[in-house]
N, C-alpha and C positions, 0 to 999 in steps of 0.2 A: 421940657419934653423934647426928645430928639426929633429933628426934622426928617429923619430917615426911618421913622417908625413903620413897622410892617403894615401894609394895607390889609384890610379884612379879606380873608380868603373867600373866593367865589363859592357859592353854594353848589354842591355836587351831591349826587346820590351816593349811598354807601358803597355800592359796587364800583362806581366811577372813581371814588377817592381811593379805595383799596387797590384798584388797578393802577392808578397814578403812583401810589407809593411803591408798589411792587416794581413798576417800570423804572422809577428813580433809583431804587436800590440795585436793580440789575445793572443800570447804566453806570452807577458808581463802582460796582464791583469790576466791571470791564475796564473802566477808565483808570481807576486808582487802586484796584485790588480789593479783595473781600474784607480786609481789615478796615477799609474806609467806610464800610456800611455801618453808620451809627445813627442814632435818633436825630441828632442835630444836623448831620450832613444830609440825610434824606430830606429833612424839613427845609433846609436851605436850598436844595436842588429844585424843589417845587414851590418855594417861596410861601411856606406856611409856618405856623408856630409849631415847635416841637411837640407841644401838648396835643395838637391835632393828629400828628403822626402816632403818638402814643395811644390815642383814643382808638384808632383803627388797627394798630399793630402793637399791642401792649407787651408782647414777648419778642424782644430783639433777637434772641437766639434763634427763634423760629423764622424771623425775617431774614437773618443771615443765611440760614439753611435753605430757605426758599430761593434766595438770590443765587446761591450756589447751584441749585438744581436748574434754575432757569438759564444760567450761563452755560452749563456743561451738557445738558440734555440734547440741544440741537446738534452738537458735534457727533453724538452717537447715532442720531437719526441720519445724519449725512453718511456715516460709515455704513449703515444698513443699505442705503441706496447704492453706494459704491459696490458693495458686495453683491447685491441683487443684480447689478448690471454686468457682472463679470461672468465669462463663459466657463471658467474652471476655478477650482479652489486656489490654485497657484496664482492665477491672475487676480483673484479677489484679495489674496494676502498681499501681493505686490502693490495693488492699488491702495489698500488700507495703509501700508507703510509709507507709500509715497505721499499720501494725503496728510498723514499725521506728522510727517517730518518735512513738510514743505516750507517751514520757516515763517508761516503767516499766523501762527496761533499762540504767540507769546502771551496775549492777554488772557486766553483761556488757561494756559499753563500756569500763569501766576495765580489764578483763582484756585486751581487744583492744589498747588504747592501750599498756599496759605490755608486751604481747607484742611489739609492733613495736619498742619501745625496747630491751627485753632481748634480743631476737633478734640484735642486733648482736654480742653476745658469747656467744651460746648457739646454735650452729648447729643443734642438735637442735630447739630451739624454733623457730628461723627456718624450718626445713623444714616443721614442722607448720603454721606461720602461712601459708606459701606454699600448702600443700595445701588449707587451709581457704578461702583467698582464691580459689584456682582453682575450688573447688566452688561458692562463691557466684557467681563469674562465669558458670559454666555454667548455674546456675539462672536468673539474670537474663537471660542471653543467650537461653535457651529462651523466655522470655516475649516478648522483643523479636522473636525469629525468628517466633513465632506471630503477633504483631501485623503483621509484614511480610507473612506468608503470607496473612492474611485481609484485608489492605488497610487495617487500622486505623492502622498506623504508616507514615510516609513516611521511609524511610531506605534507603540502599543495603544490599542483602542481604549484601554482602561486608564491611560495616562493623559488623555487630551485636555482634561481640566487643568492639570499641572503645567502642561505645555502652554496653554493659554495664559496662565498666570505669569509664567516666565517671559513670554513675549510682551505682555503688558508692562511688567516690571522694567524690562529693558527700554521700552519706548518712553515710559515715564521718566526714567533716569536720564536718558539722553536729552529729552526735551527740557528737563530741569537744568541740566548742565548748559544747554544752549542759552538760558536766560542770562548767564554771565559770560557768554561767548567763549566758553572753554572748548578747545579743539575746534576744528572747522566743520561745517555742515556736511561736506562730502565725506570726510573721514567718519563722522558719526553714522551716517546712513550706510556706508560701506561695511563698517564693523557690525552693525545690526543685521544687515542682510546675510553676511557670511555666517554669523552665529545661528540665525534661524534656519538657513539652508542646512547647516550641519545637524541641527536638532531634528529636522524633518526628512533627512536623507535626500535632499534636493541637489541637483547638479549645481556646481559653482556658477554664480551669476544668474541663476534661474529667476531670482527676485528683482534683478535689474532690467529684465526684458519688459518692453511695453505690454 
């Protein structure tokens, strides 16, 4: 018998054990990527037998999807606070771009990139990704709608959903490129600002202002 046999897991309530498993899966996703969230890896992180994790989380696809949501949802909540604190739509959009391109979110970007790829074979995850993307589009569309309403942005009021998708697509693409350090941060941010200023009829450098 191995001298390093696993000790018996401490007794916990079902709610406590489920929360512990969820937290371990989230921490794994942030530290090592969403693809690292496996039955054995989660079990090892909280020092229990894989069978115990399987008892509380019999569907690993669902656990991966839940881990994705737990990682990415706080970022959107943060963006809502940034937007709510801004006096104008232009300032709100500038703050959103500055926050998302500040170079400190690679761990979350990795989870997004892996989720898009893994969602091809995990429909539960794909549904979670679509729901989060819809939520992001709604938030960005709200900023664009407000800018149109106040006359800050020049775009067709019926096209604001498409504009929001374009903005999100550019942000996601640039942040994914940053993972491999392609081009420099300043160039990425400058190119994005100029493109969005053109889309919205803003003065050049309008999104660079504090």
